N, C-alpha and C positions, 0 to 999 in steps of 0.2 A: 279116576279123574275127574276132577272137581267142576261142575257146571261153572260158568261164568255168568254172576244174574246181574251185572249193571258195566258199561262201557259207556268211559269217560271221554268224549272227544275233544280235544283242546290245539288251537294256533303256538305253536312253541317262537314264532316270528318274535325279534328282536329289530324293530327300525329304528335309526338313531336321526334325525333330524339335522337337516344343515347348522352348524355351528362352526364361524369362521375360526381359526386354529387347531380344526382334527383333523380340517381334507387332507395333510400331507399323511399323516401317523394311520387315517384308515387304510387310504386307496392303497398303501404298500401291504394291507393284509392280502392271503392269497387264498384262493378258493378252498373248503374244507381245515383250513388252518384254525386250531383252539385255540381261544384267547380265554384270561380272565377277565370278569369287570363287577366293581365293589356296586350295591346297591346302596346312593345317598341319602336319596330321598323317594317315596312313592307320592309323585305331583297329585295322581287322581288314580283313577280304577284302568286307563289306558296308556299313562305316561308316566313313565319314573325316570330319576337325574340317576344316571352312572358314571363310574371312575372308571374309563376304557381308555388304555395306553397312554396313560397319565396324564388326561384331560377328561373333563366333564361334561358330558351329554347327555341331553334329551335326548329319549326315545319310545319311541310309541310301544305296547305290549300286550298282549293280549291274557295275560296271566298277572294276578296282582304277586308281587313279590315284598320284601320284608325288608325296611332298613338296615344296613351293615349285612347283608347276606351275602357273600360270595357265589357271582353265576358263573359257572363253564358255558361258553359260547362259542358253535361254530359256524363259519364264516362258509354260506350259502351263496353270497353272493357277492363277488369284489367288485370293486371299483372306489368312484367317489361317493358316492351312496351306497354302501354295503349293507347288507342285510344279513341278519346274523339267526340262528339256531339255538333256544335253549335247551343245553343238556341238561338229563338226570332228574325230571320232577316225574317225583311219581302222583298218583290219582290219590292217594292220601294228602300228598303235601301241598296238591292242587286246591282242594274241597278247603282243607286246614288255612291256605293262602286266600279265601274267599272269604272265610271265617275270619280270620285279622283282619280283612279289607271292610268287612261288615263292622268289627267292634269297633277300629280305628274312627271310621264316620261318624257314631254315634248310634243311637240305638234304634234310628230311625232307619241306621245304612243308605242305601239310595237317596233314597229321599229327605234324610238327613244334610248328607250328600248335596243334592241340588239346592235347597239353602244357604250352604255353608259357599259354595263355588258360587253361587250370586252375588251372598254378599262380599266376598272377596273380589269380583270383580264390580262390586260398586264402587268400592274404595280404591279401586284403581284408574277404572274408567272415566271418559270427561263426558260432560252432560248429557251430551246425544247420543254418546253410545251406548249411555246406559238408559237413557230412553227407547230407546227400540231394541235393547235386550229385552228390557222388563214386555213392551210391546208384544214380540215375539212368543216369547215364555209365558203371557198372560192365559192363553189357555190350557195348558199343564197346570198352575199353581192354583188359577180358575178353579179346574174338577179335584185337586188335590185337598183342596178346603170346603170346594161344599162337599166332598167324601167323610171329611173329620170326623171326627167321633164328639159329642158335647157333652160333657158333665152333665151329669142326672137325667139324659137323654140314649142311655147305652142300652140295647136292647139284643137281641137276636137277630132282628132285619134289618139296625143299622150295620150290624159284624158284616151283614150278608151281601150288604149294599157295599160296603168299603172293599170286601174281599173280589166284587166284583167289578168295580172299578181301580183296583189295585194297582192292574197291569201283570200280577202272579197267573191270570188262569186265561189270558188271553188266546193264548192257544187254543187250550181246550176250548175255549166259545166260538174261536175259526172252524174248530176240527166239526161243533155240534150244528154250525150255520151250515156246512156244505154238505152235510147231510139231512138237513132240511132245506129243500124246494123251495118251500115259501119263503127262506130267509134269501137264500143267494141272489139279491135283487141289490142294484148300484145304491139306492138312494138306503135301503135297510143295511147295507154295511158298511154305509159313511156313519152313519149313529151310531149302530154299534161300536165303530173306532172312535168314535167322537166323545164316548163313555168310558174307554178304556185309555189310561195312564200309559200303557207303554206304544199301544198301538197310536196315541193320539203324538206319542214325542217322535214314532217313527215316521208318519204323515210330514211334521211340521219340518222332520229333519232334511226331506225331500224336497221341500219347498225352498230351501234357505239356497241366500246365494253368495257367492265367493266372500262375499265381504262382512259375512255374519259368521264367520270361522269360527268365533270366541262362542258363539251359542250352538253352534253345530256344536262344537266343544261340550257343551255342558249340557244338551240333550246324549249327545253320542252313552258320555260317563254315566245318565245315569241310565238308560235302556241297559248298559252292560253291566251296572250293579243288578238291574232286576235280574239279570239271566245268572250271574253268580249264586244273588237269592234263591232263584228257583232249583241251580243245581243244587244247593244246599238243602231245598226243600226234600227233594225226590231223593238224594240219597240219606236223608233222614226217617223219610216216609219207605221207605224199603228195608232197612235194615233194622231199624228202631221201633218203626212205627207212629213218627216222631216228627211235627214241622213247629216253625217259628214265626211267628207274623211281627211286621212293626205296625203301631197302632197308632195313627197320629189323632191329637188331641185339640182342639180350638180354646187357649184361655186368653179370653179376648181378641185383639188381632195376630197374638203371636200361636206360631204351630209346634206343637212338643211331640215327641215319642215317646211311646213305649211300647212294652213287647209283651206276646200272649204268645205261651208258648202249648199245644194240643198235645198229649202223650196217650194213644191208642194202645201201647204195648206194640209188640212183636206177633208175628205170624199166631202164636198158640194162644195169645190172649183173644186176638179176634175170628178166630175160631171157636170160641166159647159159644154159647146162646146166651141173647140177649142180657136175662139176669146176675149171668156172671161174667158180663165184660166189663171189667173197671177202665174209667179214664180219670187223666189225669190233668189239669189245667192249674200250668203258669201264668202268673200276671205280673207286669214291672210297669210301675205307675210314676210320675210324678205329680201332685194332685198338688190345689193352692193352699189347701189348709195344713193339710197331712204332711206337705213335702214328700221325700222318694218312700215308695212303698212296692212292697210283694205281697202276692196273696197268693198260696199254695192251695188249693183245692180236688178232690180225690172224691169218687163218684162210684160206688158200685149199686148197680138197683136204685132203689131210694134212699139208701143211706152215702150219707154225706159227710165229711171232714174237711174242716178247711182252718189253716194257719195264716193270721198275718205276719207280716215283718217291720217295723215302721224304726226310723233314723232317732227316736228321743225317746228318755222314759214320761214326759209332760205327754207326748203324743202316744206313748201306747197306755195313759192313764183313761185318757179321750178316749181310744179305742175300744178299751174294758168299758167305760161307761153306755156305752150302745152296741153291745154283744147279744144282749140277751133282746132287743130288738130285734136284732140280724137274724137273729137265731131264732126267732119268733117268725118272720117273713119267711125263712127256708120252710119251717114246720105248715106254714097254711100253704103252700107249694106242695106238697104231699110228700116231702122230705124228710127222714128220722136223722136228726145231727148228730152224729156219734164222737164229734170231737170239736171243738171249737175253742182258739187261744190268739192269742197277742204275743208277740216275741220281739226282743230290740236288739238293732246290728249299730254300730256306729254310722252314723248318717254318710261319711265318705265312701266306706263299703257297698252302701247301698247304689250310692250314686252312681259308681265303677262297676254297676255285677250288669251283667247281660247274658238271655238265654239262651243266646247262638251256638255253644260249647256245647251242649245238652242235647243238638241231635248230630254233634259229629263223631264218627266213626271211620274206623279203618278194616273193612274184614276180609279175610283173605278172598279172594276170587273175582275182585275189581280191577278192570284190565281200565290202562289208560293209555289211549291212541293218540298222539303229539304229529301234527300234521303241518 
């Protein structure tokens, strides 16, 4: 019998919102009855528009769905406000759904989505509502921008600070604090949560009033997106030794997002001694002068190879003129450069590229529990 390496627990509930004109059709449904619905649009990470019983219904969902997808739903609670359970989703499908949701939001995933949702709210809201929403979201936006990377000032300390504040390691920080008696102090815990995007967002959600439903939804979608990102990376680390991180960059007053993939190999590579263990890093960036750029770097002991991919021959010529300086810099830091080059890929292909799919796999033995 094969061991089960991972268990993915997810909610299968689909909760329709009250919409006039659908009550009669939905109230006629019987407990345990199975119906089909078509996904018209994924509105956010927690809401989708469905064609159900001949009517368009907006529903709360705990699993990202794909537009055009046909769902099989079972009535778990009948009545004027029924509750459905989603049938037939496997663990692999859930992980791929999380990845599709990330890619649809942009390279920054939930971070990109937060800005897009806020911009959509600005376009649709009134002056007072917009001002109130921006005031409520200000602590989160300020923390995100303060942790963002600045071109020309990127080093290991800046990356480490971003990872610590991104919300992706909050549970790990919380676990460490619980086992450190000196950290279990209300004021210290409050300071710690104020420096973490996930903890800060959840704290703000607890303080919101009923008239802040829009802001509550924005933060809820953001937190859900962070949790999906954590699941993707946990899956990638356990099965491939890979993880992918959104990278925020400040360009003037604008926040842009790139991605970084870290590939430490599977268990076989990780069990090797340090000098025999290789590491691969891939970066997707949008630069002010160079445009979209991909960098692939492989390191084995002190040997390094790197390939840059840019969107035009003019940019390639510019990069090639500076490769010798890059090589010299690497050698000064003690690396032996085995290869260094620059390729061209159509700009539109680079712009649409994502590293998320490279951490997705569907191994045997992954158990999915829906509740």
